[in-house]
N, C-alpha and C positions, 0 to 999 in steps of 0.2 A: 417345827416341821409337821405337816399334817399326816395323820396315819393313812395308809392306803385304804381305798374303799374295800369293804368286806366282799368276799367271793360268795355268791349265792348258788353257783352251779359247780359241780365237779363232773367233768366229761372225759372219758377215756375210750376212744373209738376202737382201740386195739383189743382191750378186754371186754368191750361192750358194756361199759358202766356209765350210768347217767344218774346223778344224785342232785337233789334240791335241798338247800339249807332250810331248816324249819323256821329260822329267823325271818325268812321271807313271808311267813304267815302271821308273824306276831309283832314285828317292829313297827312302831308308829312312824319312824323315819321312812321306812319303805313305802308305807301308804301315802305319805306326802309326796314322795318322788313319783309314785304311780299317778297321783292326781295331776301333777304338773307335766309329766312326760308321756302319759298314756291318755287319760281322760280329757285333758286339755288340748291334745294334739291329734288324736286319732278320730276317724269317722265313727259316729255313734248312731245307733238306730233311734229314730224319732217316732215313726209310726207308718201305717200302711195307708195308701191313697184311698182305700175303700172307706176309711173313717170320715172322709170329707166328700160326701155324696153330692152336695149342692153348694153353690156360692153362699157364703155366710156360715157354713158349718165350721165348728172349731172343737178342738180337744186341748186340754191342758195337762201337762205331765212333767215330772222332773227328769232331766237328762244331764248326766255328767256334772251333778251338783248345782245345776241351774233349774229354775222353774220356767217353762216355756209355754207359749201359745202356738199351737199347730193348727192352721186354719186355711180356708179358701176365701179369698176376697170377692168383692162384687163382680169382678171380671172373670172369676174362675181360676185365678192364679193362686198356687199354693205358697203359703208364707210361713215363717217361723220367727217369732219375736220373744225377747225377754219379757216375762210376765211381771213387770215392775213399772209402776208409773214414773215417768221422767220428772215429775214434780217433787215428790217426797219419797218415792220408792215403794209405795204400798202395792200389794197385789192387785192387779187390775181386774182379771177375770178369775172369779172364785169358784165358778161352776166347773165340773170336770168335762162336760161336753154340752153342746147345744148349737143353736143357730142365732147369729146376730149380725146386723149391719154395722153396729157401733159397739165399742167397749167403753164403759163409763167407770172411772175410778170412784169408788164410794167414799173416799176420804175427802177430796175437795171438788169432785165433780168434773174433772177433766175428761174430755170425750175424744176417743180415738176411732178412726175408721178401721174397717177390716184390713186395709192395706198398711196399717200402723201409723198413718199420719194423724197428727193432732188436728181435730176439726173444730173444737169449741172448748171454752172454759169460762166458768163464772167470773164476772168482773173483768172481762177482757180489756175494757177501757182503761184499767189501771196499769196496763203493760205498755211498753213502748211501741211505736208504730211498726217497727221492723221485727217485733218479737217472733221468733221461730222462722225467720227467713232462711236460716242456715239448716233448718230441720233438726236441730239438736234436741228439741222437745218432742219429736216423734218417738214412738216406741222403738226400742233398740233392736234391730234385726240380728239374727245369728250371723256370724261371719261367713259361713258357708252352708248352703242347703242344696242338696242334689238327690236324685232318685235313680234307682235301677229297677225296672220291671215293677214299678209302683211301691217298692220298698224305699222309704224316705229316710235320709240320714242327715245329720248335722255335724259340723266340725267347728270347733272354737279357735282353730288356727287358720287365719285367712290365707296363709301361704301353703296350705296342705296340697298334696297332689290331688288331681281330680278323682272323684269317687270311683269311677270305673277302673282306673289304674290301681287304686288302693285295693279294690275287691279282687283283682288278679283272677286266679282260677276259681274263686268262689262264684263268679258269674255263671259258670256251667251249672252249678247246683241251684242257684236262684232261678235259672231258666227251667230246670227240671221241676221246681216248685210251681212257677208261674204257668208252665205249660200243662198243668193238671186241668186247666179250664180254658175253654175257647171264648168265654164271656167275661173273664176276669175273676181273680180271687178276691175274697172279702174276709175281714175280721168278723167273727161271729160275736153277737152281743154278749157282754159279760167279761170280766177280767179276774184272774186269780192273783191275789196279792198275799204274800206271807214273808216272814223273816226267818233267818237262820243265824244261830250264834256260832258263826264260823267265818273264816276268811273267804272272800269272794273267789279267789283262785281255786279253792277246793271245789266250788260248783262248776267252774270251767272244766276241770279235770273230770269230774263225775258225769258231766252232761254228754260226753262222748267216749266214756270208758267202758269198753265191752268186757273187760276182765272181771268186773265185780258182779255182772248181771246174775249169773247162776247161783252164786252164794248169797248175795244180798237180797235178791228178789226170788228166792226159791219158792216162796208161797205163790207168787204169781205164775211161775212156770208149772207148778203143780195144778193150779187152777186151769191153765190152758189145756193141760193133758186131760183133765177130767171133763172139760167143757167140749172139746172137739175130737178127742180120742185119736184122730189120724195123725196128729202132729206130736213130736217128741222134743225133749230138751236138746237133742242133737241137731236141731234144724237152724242154729244160729251160725252162719258162715259168712265171711266177707273180707273186705280189704280196708286198710287205712291209707289216707292220702294227704300229702302236703299240698295245699292250694296256693301257697305263696303269701308273703306278708303276714305270717302268723295265723292265717286261716287254715283249717284242716277239717277232715271229716272221716267218718266210717260209713261204709255202704255195704249192706248185707241182706241176706234172706233171713226170715224169722218166723216163728210159729204163731203168727196172729193175722187176723184179717185186716185189710186196709180199705177204707171207703173209696179210695181212688181207683181201686179195681183189683183186689186180691181176696178171693172168696175163701172162707173156711166153712166146714160142715155145720158148725153151730149156727150159721146164718140161715140154713134151710134153703128150700127151693126158691122162695121169693128173693132172698138175698143173692142167690146164684144168678137169677135173671137180671136183677138190678146191676150187679157187678159186670155181667156180660155186656149190658147196654153201655156202661161207662167205658169198658175196655174197647168196644168197637168204635166208639167216638174217638178215643185216643189213637187207635190204629189208623183211622181215616185221616187224622190230622198230622200224625208224626211217623207213621210207618210202624210195622210190627215190632222191630227191635227196640226202638226208643220207647214205644208204648209199654213194652214189657219192663223196661228199666224203670219207667215212671211208676208203673203199677205194682211190680213185685218187689222191688228193692227198697228196704227201709234205709233211712239216712239220718245220721246225727251230725250236724254241721255247726262249726264255730266260725263266726265272722269276728275276728279279733277287734276289740278285746272281750266283748261281753254280750254279743247277740248269738243265741243258740237257737237253731231251727231243728226241731225233732220231728221227723216225718216218719212216723211209725203207725200204730193203730189209729192215731189221729194225727193232725198236723199242728204242732205247737210252736209259737214264738216265745222266747224267754229272754228277758234282760234282768240284770241284777247289779246293784251298786253298793259299795262298802260305805258304812257309816263310821266304822272303826275297824282296826285290824281283825277283830273277832266277831263282827256283826255285819250282816248284809240284808238288804231288802230286795225281794224278788217280785217281778211282775211277769205274768204269762197270759197269752191270748191264744184262741183257737182260730186257725185260718182254714178257709174252705172254698171250693168252687162256688161262685155265686148262683149257678144254675142247678145246684144239687137239689135233689128231690127230698121230700119230707122224711122218707124212710132212711135214706143215707145220712141226712143231717142229724137225725135223732141218734143213729148208730155212732156217728162221729163224736157227738157231744157226750154220749155215754162213755165212750172210750177215753175222751179227754179227761173226764172226771174219774173214771175207774182206775186208770193207771197213773197219769201224771198230775192229777189234782192233788191239792194239799191233804185230802183225806183218802187218796187212792191207794193202790197197791204199792207203787214205787216211791212216791215222794216222801212219805213218812219214813220209809226205810233209809232213803238217801239222807234226809235231814239228820236222822239219828247217827248215821255213820260219820257225816261231816262234823257234827258237834263232838262226837267221840274223838275224831282226829284232833280237833282244836284243843280238847282237854288233854290229849296226849302230848301236845307241844309244851305243856308245863314242864316236861322233863327234858327240854332241849339242851340243857347244859350237859347232861349225861348221854342223851340220845338225840343228836342234832341234825340228822339227815334223813330225808325221804328217798326211796329208790324208785326210779322211773326207767328201768333198764330193759324191761321185757321186750323181746323182739328186736333189740338194737342192732344185732348183726344180720338181720334179715334184709334182703333186697326187696322182698315183697311182703311187708308186714300185714298181719291179719287184724281183724276187728278186736280180738282179745289181746293184742299186743298194745304197747304204749307209745307207738310212733307219733300219733296225733297229739298226744300230751306233750311230747318232747318238742314238737313244732311250736306249740304255744310258748313253752318255756324259753326256747331259743329267741323268739321274737320279744318276749318280755325282757329278757336279759339285754338284748340289743337296744330296746327303747330306753332302758334305764342306764345305758352307757357302759355296760360291762365290757370286759376285755374280749377280743375275738376268741371264738370257740373253735375247736377242731370241727371240720365239716362232717355232716352225716353221710352215710352211704348213699350212693345214687339210688333213686327209686326205680322200680320196674316200670315199663310203659303203662300208660293209663289202661286199667282193666275194662273190658266190656262187661255188660251186666251178667253174662253167663259165666264169667271167669271168677272163681272164688278162691281166696287164699286157703292154703292147707293149714 
């Protein structure tokens, strides 16, 4: 008789307790189930449309354990294919980005067009007359490729629900991001890449955990107080929201300037004028209330399972994939309005590096904490559970509560086939920008 599947969550809605077994961060079996039930079946972020500015443009990157070509063909259609030659499996495109009408495998010289079709191969006369009539020697396309507001996703499950349905309430926040520009958002050149010796789910939690900010990043908040004086550590207030399908976010005010249009005294008179110009454009397009929400409210958003959008003093996209239960690789990009002027762009990039960069104020702190957590899990025999209970009995959870983290864990538990959990408390109605949790 098979032993019952281990329970990874303990949930008691009456007492307001929510615990996660530390085995979920250490077991190789868990990672294998995550690969098959999450990364092989959920929609995963591939790239932003701005990376493919013209026909023939391409980017190569790993997604969900596969190496992919993300490109625009000669007709301007966006494509995604497995980056493996259909002859012997060699990597076809070895450059990270560029422009090409054709992709040629350097092993045997097979040539593929930008639409993935096999166009030529040396010694073609040695093959049968009907060779590749069935298209089996074309590059293999991803099973599903869809986009929302120029955010492109792939899914390796051909039967998955449409992307927009999968995104559920997260579309509201992707709209808030995309609406920062009237000419389109763009990834700014350069990519941050680093690794962390910790389980990938720890970075999920950390990426929208408001509880740790003042203790872990005290140096940064001291810096802000000294830099702009008028703002204090007490200025972080906001709400946490369940967006459906495991997606969640925190939305809050914070003591930092935002290039999208939130001025701080440290930016001086020139910065004030620049910010006012941006704010007026937002108000003209979206009205004063929505413009205020776009400009003033910081947002940390998770698109389940592993796309994090951090819209704070800069706008960062972050993905990360596990290589083992205690090791992940992280990639991050800066996203910005394409019409942004030189002063704003420079300010944005400085903030991108200053706070969220691998050498910035926040990321080294976070990496250290996550790695210390992973080391702590060596004691899981005697100390086997994490607590994620803060704010569980609140109808209107705040940024510093852990509601958004519980949203992730509930979906994770469901994807891995866990037993039904007691339902959470109903959420309060969607807050307006000016309504902040106590």
